[in-house]
C-alpha positions in Angstrom: 56.3 72.4 140.7 56.9 73.8 144.2 57.2 77.4 142.9 54.0 77.2 141.0 52.1 75.7 144.0 53.4 78.5 146.3 52.4 81.2 143.8 48.9 79.6 143.5 48.5 79.5 147.2 49.6 83.2 147.5 47.5 84.5 144.7 44.3 82.6 145.3 41.3 84.8 145.8 38.4 83.9 148.1 36.0 83.6 145.2 38.2 81.2 143.2 39.0 77.6 143.5 42.6 76.5 143.9 42.3 74.6 140.5 41.3 77.8 138.7 44.1 79.9 140.3 46.6 77.2 139.4 45.3 77.1 135.8 45.7 80.9 135.5 49.3 80.7 136.7 50.1 77.8 134.4 48.8 79.7 131.4 50.6 82.9 132.5 53.9 81.0 132.7 53.2 79.4 129.4 53.4 75.9 130.9 51.6 72.9 129.4 48.2 71.4 130.3 50.2 68.2 131.0 52.1 70.1 133.7 48.8 71.4 135.2 47.3 67.8 135.1 50.4 66.3 136.7 50.5 69.0 139.4 46.8 68.5 140.3 47.3 64.7 140.3 50.2 65.2 142.8 48.0 67.5 145.0 45.1 65.1 144.9 47.4 62.2 145.7 48.9 64.1 148.7 45.5 65.0 150.1 44.1 63.1 153.0 40.4 62.5 153.6 38.5 65.7 154.2 41.5 67.9 153.2 41.0 70.8 150.7 43.3 71.2 147.7 44.9 74.2 149.4 45.8 72.2 152.5 47.2 69.4 150.4 49.3 71.8 148.3 50.7 73.3 151.4 51.6 69.9 152.8 53.1 68.9 149.4 55.3 72.1 149.4 56.5 71.5 152.9 57.1 67.8 152.1 59.3 68.8 149.1 61.6 70.8 151.5 62.5 67.7 153.5 
């Protein structure tokens, strides 16, 4: 999951939401919708109040390194 999140953070364009970018990468890698859903659930669970999905994904990636 970490690799996909990092790719989504790197490839996100300013006119796209994080969710849309993540969806494109999931489809490109031929991963399942269930993977997308589980990943977004993890991002949303990791987010703190007022935090964007991008910030939560960064925090989740750094947390997985520990």
